[in-house]
N, CA, C and O atoms as CSV, one atom per row, in Angstrom:
chain,resi,resn,atom,element,x,y,z
A,1,MET,N,N,-30.164,-27.401,-14.864
A,1,MET,CA,C,-30.524,-26.785,-13.781
A,1,MET,C,C,-29.341,-24.839,-13.507
A,1,MET,O,O,-28.483,-24.744,-14.385
A,2,PRO,N,N,-29.346,-24.023,-12.834
A,2,PRO,CA,C,-28.759,-23.496,-12.804
A,2,PRO,C,C,-27.985,-24.263,-11.547
A,2,PRO,O,O,-28.395,-25.378,-11.223
A,3,PRO,N,N,-27.002,-23.738,-10.926
A,3,PRO,CA,C,-26.423,-23.885,-9.669
A,3,PRO,C,C,-27.092,-23.190,-8.041
A,3,PRO,O,O,-27.658,-22.097,-8.079
A,4,PRO,N,N,-27.047,-23.420,-7.631
A,4,PRO,CA,C,-28.306,-22.358,-5.886
A,4,PRO,C,C,-27.164,-21.340,-5.570
A,4,PRO,O,O,-25.972,-21.469,-5.850
A,5,PRO,N,N,-27.681,-20.459,-5.025
A,5,PRO,CA,C,-26.627,-19.127,-4.824
A,5,PRO,C,C,-25.873,-19.186,-4.216
A,5,PRO,O,O,-26.195,-19.534,-3.081
A,6,SER,N,N,-24.147,-18.878,-4.480
A,6,SER,CA,C,-23.487,-19.098,-2.833
A,6,SER,C,C,-24.295,-18.450,-1.771
A,6,SER,O,O,-25.308,-17.752,-1.828
A,7,PRO,N,N,-23.671,-18.813,-0.930
A,7,PRO,CA,C,-24.392,-17.789,0.418
A,7,PRO,C,C,-23.868,-16.739,0.812
A,7,PRO,O,O,-24.428,-15.860,1.467
A,8,LEU,N,N,-22.034,-16.765,0.202
A,8,LEU,CA,C,-21.749,-15.677,-0.201
A,8,LEU,C,C,-22.062,-14.351,-1.139
A,8,LEU,O,O,-21.516,-13.249,-1.085
A,9,GLY,N,N,-23.322,-14.899,-2.189
A,9,GLY,CA,C,-23.850,-14.346,-2.998
A,9,GLY,C,C,-22.177,-14.626,-4.567
A,9,GLY,O,O,-21.303,-15.492,-4.544
A,10,ASN,N,N,-22.328,-13.832,-5.325
A,10,ASN,CA,C,-21.539,-13.832,-6.685
A,10,ASN,C,C,-21.349,-12.964,-7.068
A,10,ASN,O,O,-22.234,-12.116,-7.186
A,11,SER,N,N,-19.599,-12.682,-7.595
A,11,SER,CA,C,-18.817,-11.968,-7.803
A,11,SER,C,C,-20.763,-11.408,-9.884
A,11,SER,O,O,-21.236,-10.370,-10.348
A,12,ARG,N,N,-20.933,-12.750,-10.130
A,12,ARG,CA,C,-21.813,-11.961,-11.679
A,12,ARG,C,C,-23.143,-10.260,-11.469
A,12,ARG,O,O,-23.681,-9.382,-12.144
A,13,GLY,N,N,-23.016,-10.815,-9.915
A,13,GLY,CA,C,-24.618,-9.483,-10.120
A,13,GLY,C,C,-26.232,-10.522,-10.162
A,13,GLY,O,O,-27.123,-10.540,-11.011
A,14,ASP,N,N,-26.075,-11.318,-8.825
A,14,ASP,CA,C,-27.392,-12.037,-8.848
A,14,ASP,C,C,-28.388,-10.967,-7.935
A,14,ASP,O,O,-28.081,-10.922,-6.743
A,15,PRO,N,N,-29.008,-10.503,-8.159
A,15,PRO,CA,C,-29.962,-9.990,-7.388
A,15,PRO,C,C,-30.471,-10.931,-6.603
A,15,PRO,O,O,-31.001,-10.580,-5.549
A,16,ALA,N,N,-30.395,-12.661,-7.051
A,16,ALA,CA,C,-30.958,-13.792,-6.014
A,16,ALA,C,C,-30.092,-13.943,-4.777
A,16,ALA,O,O,-30.566,-14.449,-3.759
A,17,ALA,N,N,-29.056,-13.594,-4.824
A,17,ALA,CA,C,-28.110,-13.902,-4.104
A,17,ALA,C,C,-27.449,-13.136,-3.343
A,17,ALA,O,O,-26.441,-12.574,-3.770
A,18,PRO,N,N,-27.843,-12.980,-2.192
A,18,PRO,CA,C,-27.482,-11.905,-0.864
A,18,PRO,C,C,-26.113,-11.645,-1.289
A,18,PRO,O,O,-25.182,-12.164,-1.906
A,19,ALA,N,N,-26.499,-10.408,-0.552
A,19,ALA,CA,C,-24.917,-9.894,-0.956
A,19,ALA,C,C,-23.330,-9.974,0.296
A,19,ALA,O,O,-23.203,-10.377,1.453
A,20,ARG,N,N,-22.549,-9.469,-0.540
A,20,ARG,CA,C,-21.743,-10.487,0.667
A,20,ARG,C,C,-21.389,-9.052,1.735
A,20,ARG,O,O,-21.769,-7.966,1.298
A,21,PRO,N,N,-20.923,-9.067,2.625
A,21,PRO,CA,C,-20.721,-8.216,3.938
A,21,PRO,C,C,-19.979,-6.223,3.447
A,21,PRO,O,O,-19.312,-5.699,2.555
A,22,ARG,N,N,-20.321,-6.028,4.066
A,22,ARG,CA,C,-18.923,-5.127,3.643
A,22,ARG,C,C,-18.505,-4.975,4.410
A,22,ARG,O,O,-18.922,-5.141,5.556
A,23,ARG,N,N,-17.568,-4.617,4.067
A,23,ARG,CA,C,-15.873,-4.963,4.468
A,23,ARG,C,C,-15.426,-2.877,3.976
A,23,ARG,O,O,-15.544,-2.079,3.046
A,24,LEU,N,N,-14.849,-2.981,5.537
A,24,LEU,CA,C,-14.329,-1.412,6.463
A,24,LEU,C,C,-12.452,-1.472,5.802
A,24,LEU,O,O,-12.034,-0.845,4.828
A,25,LEU,N,N,-12.030,-1.961,6.268
A,25,LEU,CA,C,-11.262,-2.517,6.104
A,25,LEU,C,C,-10.296,-3.685,5.900
A,25,LEU,O,O,-10.658,-4.485,6.763
A,26,PRO,N,N,-8.980,-4.385,5.056
A,26,PRO,CA,C,-8.669,-5.625,5.471
A,26,PRO,C,C,-9.171,-6.172,6.815
A,26,PRO,O,O,-8.854,-5.568,7.839
A,27,GLY,N,N,-10.172,-7.625,6.900
A,27,GLY,CA,C,-10.433,-7.260,7.878
A,27,GLY,C,C,-11.193,-6.921,9.406
A,27,GLY,O,O,-10.971,-7.227,10.578
A,28,LEU,N,N,-12.406,-5.955,8.532
A,28,LEU,CA,C,-13.095,-5.151,9.606
A,28,LEU,C,C,-14.654,-4.875,8.601
A,28,LEU,O,O,-14.995,-4.046,7.757
A,29,PHE,N,N,-15.449,-6.364,9.413
A,29,PHE,CA,C,-16.751,-6.127,8.821
A,29,PHE,C,C,-17.522,-4.620,9.937
A,29,PHE,O,O,-17.190,-4.581,11.121
A,30,PRO,N,N,-18.071,-4.008,9.618
A,30,PRO,CA,C,-19.344,-3.118,10.199
A,30,PRO,C,C,-20.161,-3.359,11.219
A,30,PRO,O,O,-20.601,-2.360,11.789
A,31,ASP,N,N,-20.503,-4.450,11.626
A,31,ASP,CA,C,-20.685,-5.069,12.449
A,31,ASP,C,C,-20.466,-5.360,13.939
A,31,ASP,O,O,-21.000,-5.560,15.030
A,32,LEU,N,N,-19.317,-5.248,13.248
A,32,LEU,CA,C,-18.397,-6.492,14.878
A,32,LEU,C,C,-18.375,-5.267,15.788
A,32,LEU,O,O,-18.742,-4.124,15.515
A,33,PRO,N,N,-17.954,-5.662,16.734
A,33,PRO,CA,C,-17.197,-4.558,18.095
A,33,PRO,C,C,-16.521,-4.199,17.689
A,33,PRO,O,O,-16.754,-2.997,17.565
A,34,ARG,N,N,-15.201,-4.568,17.110
A,34,ARG,CA,C,-14.473,-4.124,17.552
A,34,ARG,C,C,-13.942,-2.374,16.467
A,34,ARG,O,O,-13.118,-1.466,16.571
A,35,ALA,N,N,-15.209,-2.848,15.394
A,35,ALA,CA,C,-15.482,-2.149,14.455
A,35,ALA,C,C,-15.596,-0.650,15.354
A,35,ALA,O,O,-14.873,0.213,15.851
A,36,ARG,N,N,-17.049,-1.012,15.174
A,36,ARG,CA,C,-17.180,0.069,16.442
A,36,ARG,C,C,-16.652,0.942,17.657
A,36,ARG,O,O,-16.996,1.989,18.205
A,37,ALA,N,N,-15.788,0.131,17.787
A,37,ALA,CA,C,-14.964,0.926,18.633
A,37,ALA,C,C,-14.119,2.057,18.274
A,37,ALA,O,O,-13.483,2.863,18.953
A,38,LEU,N,N,-14.286,1.898,17.020
A,38,LEU,CA,C,-13.173,2.990,16.355
A,38,LEU,C,C,-12.750,4.252,16.675
A,38,LEU,O,O,-13.617,4.855,16.041
A,39,PRO,N,N,-11.745,5.564,17.424
A,39,PRO,CA,C,-12.438,6.707,17.169
A,39,PRO,C,C,-13.221,6.906,15.822
A,39,PRO,O,O,-12.750,6.066,15.056
A,40,GLY,N,N,-14.076,7.534,15.255
A,40,GLY,CA,C,-14.974,8.271,14.773
A,40,GLY,C,C,-16.222,7.377,14.317
A,40,GLY,O,O,-17.122,7.574,13.501
A,41,GLY,N,N,-16.005,6.630,14.918
A,41,GLY,CA,C,-17.684,5.194,14.838
A,41,GLY,C,C,-16.281,4.539,14.013
A,41,GLY,O,O,-15.050,4.546,14.001
A,42,ILE,N,N,-18.096,3.708,13.025
A,42,ILE,CA,C,-17.439,3.000,12.203
A,42,ILE,C,C,-16.995,3.595,11.446
A,42,ILE,O,O,-15.986,2.968,11.124
A,43,SER,N,N,-17.060,4.578,10.800
A,43,SER,CA,C,-16.077,4.795,9.320
A,43,SER,C,C,-14.386,4.719,9.230
A,43,SER,O,O,-13.583,4.732,8.297
A,44,GLY,N,N,-14.264,4.619,10.928
A,44,GLY,CA,C,-12.725,4.881,11.376
A,44,GLY,C,C,-12.235,6.236,11.050
A,44,GLY,O,O,-11.112,6.553,11.443
A,45,CYS,N,N,-12.817,6.915,10.501
A,45,CYS,CA,C,-12.250,8.538,10.796
A,45,CYS,C,C,-12.560,9.333,11.276
A,45,CYS,O,O,-13.745,9.644,11.163
A,46,PRO,N,N,-11.425,10.348,12.319
A,46,PRO,CA,C,-11.872,10.296,12.857
A,46,PRO,C,C,-12.492,12.174,12.449
A,46,PRO,O,O,-11.641,12.926,11.973
A,47,PRO,N,N,-14.062,12.781,12.706
A,47,PRO,CA,C,-14.112,14.258,12.377
A,47,PRO,C,C,-13.055,15.675,12.447
A,47,PRO,O,O,-12.363,16.376,13.185
A,48,CYS,N,N,-13.714,15.389,10.576
A,48,CYS,CA,C,-12.708,16.934,10.390
A,48,CYS,C,C,-13.326,18.268,11.201
A,48,CYS,O,O,-14.504,18.476,11.488
A,49,PRO,N,N,-12.602,18.783,11.371
A,49,PRO,CA,C,-13.412,20.475,11.764
A,49,PRO,C,C,-13.451,21.240,10.447
A,49,PRO,O,O,-12.592,21.316,9.569
A,50,GLY,N,N,-14.655,21.783,10.530
A,50,GLY,CA,C,-15.105,22.785,8.637
A,50,GLY,C,C,-16.382,20.860,8.276
A,50,GLY,O,O,-17.269,20.832,7.423
A,51,GLY,N,N,-16.089,19.867,9.019
A,51,GLY,CA,C,-17.487,19.787,8.038
A,51,GLY,C,C,-17.477,19.052,6.878
A,51,GLY,O,O,-18.456,18.803,6.175
A,52,CYS,N,N,-15.600,18.495,6.584
A,52,CYS,CA,C,-15.141,17.938,5.296
A,52,CYS,C,C,-14.455,16.443,5.554
A,52,CYS,O,O,-13.650,16.164,6.443
A,53,PRO,N,N,-15.115,15.358,4.303
A,53,PRO,CA,C,-15.267,14.304,4.544
A,53,PRO,C,C,-13.455,13.983,5.108
A,53,PRO,O,O,-12.488,14.549,4.599
A,54,PRO,N,N,-13.391,13.157,6.023
A,54,PRO,CA,C,-11.962,13.381,6.428
A,54,PRO,C,C,-11.291,12.767,5.968
A,54,PRO,O,O,-10.068,12.893,5.903
A,55,CYS,N,N,-12.554,11.237,5.168
A,55,CYS,CA,C,-11.412,9.937,4.856
A,55,CYS,C,C,-11.133,10.089,3.841
A,55,CYS,O,O,-10.763,8.989,3.431
A,56,PRO,N,N,-10.985,11.449,2.387
A,56,PRO,CA,C,-10.868,10.983,1.512
A,56,PRO,C,C,-9.268,11.820,1.225
A,56,PRO,O,O,-8.204,11.457,0.722
A,57,ARG,N,N,-9.834,13.263,1.917
A,57,ARG,CA,C,-8.913,14.374,1.827
A,57,ARG,C,C,-7.014,13.851,2.796
A,57,ARG,O,O,-5.826,14.154,2.688
A,58,VAL,N,N,-7.841,12.998,3.601
A,58,VAL,CA,C,-6.556,12.689,4.116
A,58,VAL,C,C,-5.751,11.247,3.812
A,58,VAL,O,O,-4.857,10.874,4.572
A,59,ARG,N,N,-6.030,10.705,2.989
A,59,ARG,CA,C,-5.527,9.345,1.597
A,59,ARG,C,C,-5.044,10.111,0.307
A,59,ARG,O,O,-4.169,9.628,-0.411
A,60,ALA,N,N,-5.629,11.293,0.044
A,60,ALA,CA,C,-4.888,11.838,-0.543
A,60,ALA,C,C,-3.627,12.970,-0.563
A,60,ALA,O,O,-2.685,13.330,-1.270
A,61,GLU,N,N,-4.160,13.210,0.470
A,61,GLU,CA,C,-2.676,13.931,0.948
A,61,GLU,C,C,-1.481,12.694,1.141
A,61,GLU,O,O,-0.412,13.178,0.769
A,62,LEU,N,N,-1.356,11.736,1.446
A,62,LEU,CA,C,-0.598,10.409,2.264
A,62,LEU,C,C,-0.998,10.549,0.607
A,62,LEU,O,O,-0.658,11.543,-0.034
A,63,ARG,N,N,-1.587,9.683,0.141
A,63,ARG,CA,C,-0.970,9.433,-1.081
A,63,ARG,C,C,-0.300,10.727,-1.926
A,63,ARG,O,O,0.900,10.460,-1.996
A,64,GLU,N,N,-0.420,11.336,-2.244
A,64,GLU,CA,C,0.825,12.676,-2.390
A,64,GLU,C,C,2.195,12.395,-2.096
A,64,GLU,O,O,3.039,12.022,-2.911
A,65,ARG,N,N,2.418,12.683,-0.387
A,65,ARG,CA,C,3.993,12.662,-0.238
A,65,ARG,C,C,4.348,11.385,-0.665
A,65,ARG,O,O,5.454,11.019,-1.061
A,66,PHE,N,N,2.701,10.339,-0.487
A,66,PHE,CA,C,4.708,8.749,-1.154
A,66,PHE,C,C,4.822,9.254,-2.270
A,66,PHE,O,O,5.801,9.922,-2.600
A,67,LEU,N,N,3.927,9.029,-2.945
A,67,LEU,CA,C,4.849,9.458,-4.594
A,67,LEU,C,C,5.802,10.619,-4.640
A,67,LEU,O,O,6.456,10.695,-5.680
A,68,LEU,N,N,6.008,11.510,-3.755
A,68,LEU,CA,C,6.717,13.181,-3.314
A,68,LEU,C,C,8.109,11.909,-3.413
A,68,LEU,O,O,8.980,11.756,-4.269
A,69,ALA,N,N,7.839,11.218,-2.233
A,69,ALA,CA,C,9.471,9.875,-2.000
A,69,ALA,C,C,10.335,9.380,-2.827
A,69,ALA,O,O,11.516,9.286,-3.161
A,70,LEU,N,N,8.893,9.012,-3.084
A,70,LEU,CA,C,9.373,7.708,-4.227
A,70,LEU,C,C,9.755,8.698,-5.804
A,70,LEU,O,O,10.818,8.450,-6.372
A,71,ALA,N,N,9.208,9.321,-6.143
A,71,ALA,CA,C,9.405,10.462,-7.571
A,71,ALA,C,C,11.081,11.724,-6.403
A,71,ALA,O,O,10.526,12.823,-6.392
A,72,ALA,N,N,11.440,11.779,-6.209
A,72,ALA,CA,C,12.881,11.617,-4.724
A,72,ALA,C,C,13.845,10.781,-4.519
A,72,ALA,O,O,14.924,11.190,-4.089
A,73,ALA,N,N,13.599,9.302,-4.823
A,73,ALA,CA,C,14.145,8.603,-4.332
A,73,ALA,C,C,14.830,7.647,-6.247
A,73,ALA,O,O,15.592,6.723,-6.532
A,74,ARG,N,N,14.208,8.344,-6.794
A,74,ARG,CA,C,13.942,7.590,-8.104
A,74,ARG,C,C,15.505,7.141,-8.657
A,74,ARG,O,O,15.102,7.415,-9.788
A,75,GLY,N,N,17.296,6.584,-8.955
A,75,GLY,CA,C,17.821,7.098,-9.404
A,75,GLY,C,C,19.271,7.575,-8.379
A,75,GLY,O,O,20.410,7.987,-8.595
A,76,LEU,N,N,17.992,7.055,-6.566
A,76,LEU,CA,C,19.551,7.413,-5.962
A,76,LEU,C,C,19.785,5.823,-5.184
A,76,LEU,O,O,19.200,4.804,-5.550
A,77,PRO,N,N,20.593,5.883,-4.252
A,77,PRO,CA,C,20.979,4.069,-3.571
A,77,PRO,C,C,20.265,4.133,-2.501
A,77,PRO,O,O,20.034,5.197,-1.926
A,78,SER,N,N,19.927,3.234,-2.198
A,78,SER,CA,C,18.881,2.530,-1.117
A,78,SER,C,C,18.657,1.386,-0.878
A,78,SER,O,O,18.626,0.440,-1.666
A,79,ALA,N,N,18.417,1.409,0.681
A,79,ALA,CA,C,18.196,0.418,1.738
A,79,ALA,C,C,17.208,-0.206,1.438
A,79,ALA,O,O,16.192,0.408,1.766
A,80,PHE,N,N,16.864,-1.889,0.588
A,80,PHE,CA,C,15.163,-1.705,0.758
A,80,PHE,C,C,16.336,-3.430,2.459
A,80,PHE,O,O,17.334,-4.135,2.603
A,81,SER,N,N,15.033,-3.004,3.114
A,81,SER,CA,C,14.622,-4.554,4.209
A,81,SER,C,C,13.797,-5.064,4.122
A,81,SER,O,O,12.873,-4.415,4.612
A,82,LEU,N,N,13.326,-6.449,3.547
A,82,LEU,CA,C,13.045,-7.393,3.061
A,82,LEU,C,C,12.267,-8.313,4.003
A,82,LEU,O,O,13.031,-8.672,4.899
A,83,ARG,N,N,11.259,-8.742,4.124
A,83,ARG,CA,C,10.482,-9.508,4.755
A,83,ARG,C,C,11.422,-10.825,5.406
A,83,ARG,O,O,11.361,-11.202,6.577
A,84,SER,N,N,12.227,-11.364,4.420
A,84,SER,CA,C,13.002,-12.607,4.708
A,84,SER,C,C,14.142,-12.269,5.792
A,84,SER,O,O,14.979,-13.061,6.224
A,85,GLY,N,N,13.923,-10.375,6.268
A,85,GLY,CA,C,14.832,-11.179,7.020
A,85,GLY,C,C,16.289,-10.197,6.109
A,85,GLY,O,O,17.040,-9.584,6.869
A,86,ILE,N,N,16.502,-10.136,5.032
A,86,ILE,CA,C,16.782,-9.537,4.634
A,86,ILE,C,C,17.105,-8.384,4.218
A,86,ILE,O,O,16.103,-7.808,3.796
A,87,ARG,N,N,18.672,-7.339,4.075
A,87,ARG,CA,C,18.784,-6.466,3.399
A,87,ARG,C,C,19.953,-6.328,2.444
A,87,ARG,O,O,21.178,-6.449,2.459
A,88,VAL,N,N,18.978,-6.016,1.609
A,88,VAL,CA,C,19.679,-5.504,-0.196
A,88,VAL,C,C,20.303,-4.153,-0.380
A,88,VAL,O,O,19.813,-3.362,0.426
A,89,ASP,N,N,21.353,-3.521,-1.275
A,89,ASP,CA,C,21.141,-2.388,-1.247
A,89,ASP,C,C,20.789,-1.917,-2.526
A,89,ASP,O,O,21.336,-2.617,-3.377
A,90,ALA,N,N,20.582,-1.646,-2.673
A,90,ALA,CA,C,20.128,-0.458,-4.661
A,90,ALA,C,C,19.956,0.146,-4.833
A,90,ALA,O,O,19.498,1.022,-4.099
A,91,GLN,N,N,20.261,0.213,-6.377
A,91,GLN,CA,C,19.772,2.664,-6.874
A,91,GLN,C,C,18.483,2.579,-7.523
A,91,GLN,O,O,18.390,2.528,-8.749
A,92,PHE,N,N,17.031,2.554,-6.396
A,92,PHE,CA,C,15.513,3.258,-6.555
A,92,PHE,C,C,15.066,3.256,-8.330
A,92,PHE,O,O,15.846,3.933,-9.000
A,93,GLY,N,N,14.094,2.682,-9.011
A,93,GLY,CA,C,14.259,3.114,-9.734
A,93,GLY,C,C,13.268,3.571,-10.593
A,93,GLY,O,O,13.474,4.368,-11.509
A,94,ALA,N,N,11.341,2.683,-10.083
A,94,ALA,CA,C,10.377,2.279,-9.883
A,94,ALA,C,C,9.674,2.252,-9.693
A,94,ALA,O,O,9.283,1.816,-10.776
A,95,ALA,N,N,8.487,2.365,-8.925
A,95,ALA,CA,C,6.871,1.291,-8.734
A,95,ALA,C,C,5.731,1.631,-9.640
A,95,ALA,O,O,5.347,2.721,-10.065
A,96,ASP,N,N,5.189,0.138,-9.866
A,96,ASP,CA,C,3.872,0.318,-10.356
A,96,ASP,C,C,2.972,0.797,-9.699
A,96,ASP,O,O,3.083,1.021,-8.494
A,97,ARG,N,N,1.800,1.064,-10.468
A,97,ARG,CA,C,0.684,1.738,-9.827
A,97,ARG,C,C,0.875,1.756,-8.420
A,97,ARG,O,O,1.422,2.673,-7.808
A,98,GLU,N,N,0.210,0.271,-7.711
A,98,GLU,CA,C,-0.021,-0.193,-6.231
A,98,GLU,C,C,1.267,-0.600,-5.908
A,98,GLU,O,O,1.161,-1.180,-4.827
A,99,PHE,N,N,2.113,-0.606,-6.169
A,99,PHE,CA,C,3.688,-0.669,-4.895
A,99,PHE,C,C,3.848,-2.361,-5.083
A,99,PHE,O,O,4.349,-3.247,-4.392
A,100,ARG,N,N,3.046,-2.312,-6.583
A,100,ARG,CA,C,3.483,-4.493,-6.151
A,100,ARG,C,C,4.028,-4.779,-6.638
A,100,ARG,O,O,3.968,-5.995,-6.819
A,101,THR,N,N,4.909,-4.160,-7.224
A,101,THR,CA,C,6.699,-4.252,-8.080
A,101,THR,C,C,7.669,-2.571,-7.873
A,101,THR,O,O,7.459,-1.405,-7.539
A,102,LEU,N,N,8.756,-3.442,-8.323
A,102,LEU,CA,C,9.717,-1.984,-6.918
A,102,LEU,C,C,11.396,-2.020,-8.215
A,102,LEU,O,O,12.505,-2.316,-7.770
A,103,GLN,N,N,11.221,-1.741,-9.391
A,103,GLN,CA,C,12.249,-1.417,-10.982
A,103,GLN,C,C,13.670,-0.728,-9.578
A,103,GLN,O,O,13.636,0.275,-8.865
A,104,VAL,N,N,14.732,-1.830,-9.714
A,104,VAL,CA,C,15.697,-1.420,-8.879
A,104,VAL,C,C,17.217,-1.788,-10.081
A,104,VAL,O,O,17.183,-2.478,-11.100
A,105,ASP,N,N,18.282,-1.133,-9.553
A,105,ASP,CA,C,19.780,-1.076,-10.584
A,105,ASP,C,C,20.231,-1.605,-9.685
A,105,ASP,O,O,19.726,-1.867,-8.593
A,106,SER,N,N,21.535,-1.864,-10.209
A,106,SER,CA,C,22.499,-2.074,-9.549
A,106,SER,C,C,22.712,-3.062,-7.632
A,106,SER,O,O,23.435,-2.873,-6.654
A,107,LEU,N,N,21.400,-4.263,-8.063
A,107,LEU,CA,C,21.521,-5.008,-6.600
A,107,LEU,C,C,21.842,-5.558,-5.642
A,107,LEU,O,O,21.007,-6.373,-5.249
A,108,GLN,N,N,22.217,-5.522,-5.395
A,108,GLN,CA,C,23.446,-5.888,-4.544
A,108,GLN,C,C,22.965,-6.319,-3.146
A,108,GLN,O,O,22.783,-5.791,-2.050
A,109,THR,N,N,22.796,-8.061,-3.960
A,109,THR,CA,C,22.428,-9.258,-2.503
A,109,THR,C,C,23.483,-9.866,-2.095
A,109,THR,O,O,24.623,-9.593,-2.470
A,110,PRO,N,N,23.218,-10.625,-1.396
A,110,PRO,CA,C,24.471,-12.152,-0.356
A,110,PRO,C,C,25.060,-12.941,-1.380
A,110,PRO,O,O,25.863,-13.828,-1.088
A,111,LEU,N,N,24.759,-12.719,-2.464
A,111,LEU,CA,C,24.966,-14.079,-4.043
A,111,LEU,C,C,25.535,-13.160,-4.914
A,111,LEU,O,O,26.443,-13.878,-5.332
A,112,GLY,N,N,25.680,-12.088,-5.508
A,112,GLY,CA,C,26.417,-11.308,-5.960
A,112,GLY,C,C,25.176,-9.786,-6.288
A,112,GLY,O,O,24.042,-9.731,-5.812
A,113,VAL,N,N,25.957,-8.468,-7.402
A,113,VAL,CA,C,25.029,-7.900,-7.882
A,113,VAL,C,C,24.771,-8.238,-9.469
A,113,VAL,O,O,25.401,-8.499,-10.493
A,114,GLU,N,N,23.311,-8.045,-8.953
A,114,GLU,CA,C,22.454,-7.696,-10.395
A,114,GLU,C,C,22.327,-6.014,-11.189
A,114,GLU,O,O,22.550,-4.899,-10.718
A,115,ALA,N,N,21.914,-6.412,-12.444
A,115,ALA,CA,C,22.320,-5.157,-13.110
A,115,ALA,C,C,20.690,-4.707,-12.755
A,115,ALA,O,O,20.324,-3.548,-12.564
A,116,ALA,N,N,19.887,-5.826,-12.719
A,116,ALA,CA,C,17.688,-4.851,-12.272
A,116,ALA,C,C,17.791,-5.915,-12.810
A,116,ALA,O,O,18.461,-6.590,-13.593
A,117,ALA,N,N,16.274,-5.866,-11.682
A,117,ALA,CA,C,15.871,-6.426,-11.093
A,117,ALA,C,C,14.625,-5.934,-10.064
A,117,ALA,O,O,14.714,-4.822,-9.543
A,118,LEU,N,N,13.124,-7.047,-9.707
A,118,LEU,CA,C,12.212,-6.285,-10.076
A,118,LEU,C,C,12.251,-7.290,-8.830
A,118,LEU,O,O,12.612,-8.467,-8.813
A,119,LEU,N,N,11.648,-6.271,-7.522
A,119,LEU,CA,C,11.191,-6.243,-6.949
A,119,LEU,C,C,10.000,-6.474,-5.801
A,119,LEU,O,O,9.655,-5.445,-5.220
A,120,ARG,N,N,9.210,-7.942,-5.340
A,120,ARG,CA,C,7.804,-8.081,-5.266
A,120,ARG,C,C,7.542,-6.376,-3.353
A,120,ARG,O,O,7.917,-6.198,-2.194
A,121,GLY,N,N,6.846,-5.849,-4.230
A,121,GLY,CA,C,6.144,-5.384,-2.961
A,121,GLY,C,C,6.099,-6.500,-1.532
A,121,GLY,O,O,6.852,-6.841,-0.620
A,122,SER,N,N,4.875,-6.751,-1.962
A,122,SER,CA,C,5.002,-7.501,-0.311
A,122,SER,C,C,6.020,-8.145,-0.168
A,122,SER,O,O,5.902,-9.150,0.532
A,123,ASP,N,N,7.176,-7.893,-0.660
A,123,ASP,CA,C,9.061,-8.288,0.077
A,123,ASP,C,C,9.280,-8.068,1.067
A,123,ASP,O,O,9.467,-8.792,2.045
A,124,VAL,N,N,9.286,-6.287,0.832
A,124,VAL,CA,C,9.524,-5.118,1.236
A,124,VAL,C,C,9.266,-4.635,1.883
A,124,VAL,O,O,8.585,-3.697,1.467
A,125,LEU,N,N,9.472,-4.647,3.730
A,125,LEU,CA,C,8.933,-3.980,4.560
A,125,LEU,C,C,9.378,-2.374,4.673
A,125,LEU,O,O,8.705,-1.506,5.229
A,126,GLY,N,N,10.271,-2.239,4.219
A,126,GLY,CA,C,10.318,-0.508,4.119
A,126,GLY,C,C,11.705,-0.718,2.719
A,126,GLY,O,O,12.086,-1.835,2.367
A,127,PHE,N,N,12.062,0.133,2.330
A,127,PHE,CA,C,13.265,0.962,1.933
A,127,PHE,C,C,13.511,2.584,2.744
A,127,PHE,O,O,12.752,3.290,3.408
A,128,SER,N,N,15.023,2.744,2.290
A,128,SER,CA,C,15.093,3.704,2.852
A,128,SER,C,C,15.965,4.958,1.783
A,128,SER,O,O,15.477,4.690,0.685
A,129,PHE,N,N,16.860,6.017,1.572
A,129,PHE,CA,C,17.373,7.167,0.710
A,129,PHE,C,C,17.639,7.554,1.329
A,129,PHE,O,O,16.981,7.432,2.362
A,130,LEU,N,N,18.667,8.278,1.351
A,130,LEU,CA,C,19.629,9.448,1.210
A,130,LEU,C,C,19.296,10.809,0.728
A,130,LEU,O,O,19.845,10.517,-0.334
A,131,LEU,N,N,19.034,11.620,0.595
A,131,LEU,CA,C,18.214,13.031,-0.147
A,131,LEU,C,C,19.944,13.693,-0.273
A,131,LEU,O,O,20.818,13.542,0.581
A,132,PRO,N,N,20.045,14.249,-1.259
A,132,PRO,CA,C,21.066,14.909,-1.578
A,132,PRO,C,C,21.540,16.298,-0.634
A,132,PRO,O,O,20.620,16.531,0.149
A,133,GLU,N,N,22.484,17.122,-0.487
A,133,GLU,CA,C,22.132,17.897,0.156
A,133,GLU,C,C,21.158,19.361,-0.801
A,133,GLU,O,O,20.794,19.163,-1.960
A,134,PRO,N,N,21.005,20.084,-0.421
A,134,PRO,CA,C,20.673,21.145,-1.315
A,134,PRO,C,C,21.445,22.153,-1.622
A,134,PRO,O,O,21.947,22.680,-0.629
A,135,PRO,N,N,21.697,22.570,-2.519
A,135,PRO,CA,C,23.270,23.068,-2.824
A,135,PRO,C,C,23.612,24.672,-2.075
A,135,PRO,O,O,22.663,25.452,-2.161
A,136,ARG,N,N,24.422,25.019,-1.614
A,136,ARG,CA,C,24.800,26.068,-1.207
A,136,ARG,C,C,24.822,27.554,-1.570
A,136,ARG,O,O,24.804,27.282,-2.771
A,137,GLU,N,N,24.843,28.689,-1.569
A,137,GLU,CA,C,24.639,29.072,-2.086
A,137,GLU,C,C,25.932,30.759,-0.897
A,137,GLU,O,O,26.016,31.902,-1.345
């Protein structure tokens, strides 16, 4: 006898099981008052002049800027602020697609220097780097 359907639905797509509530943002369900109070209504995005869908356009632009910043940081000395309150210096190498892991070189920690290391993206609150000065003509 198969188990009864979960009140939250199931991941196998069983049509007899009730569907899970649709989430808009982490922790934000569309039927809650705080979701309806967002500027722009339930979608959470303000209206865009010209009628274009704002969320995908804005997200794509922000993603592109973020990737350009990561490309500019490659190989440069960077300072990382970690969730534990520690600040470490390293040479930024790369990040995975979801920014879950950052590869760094010459990681300078309070315990010493690591030639190469991986930082968990969830542990990194932020990082900064200085851009080299443009060549003068």
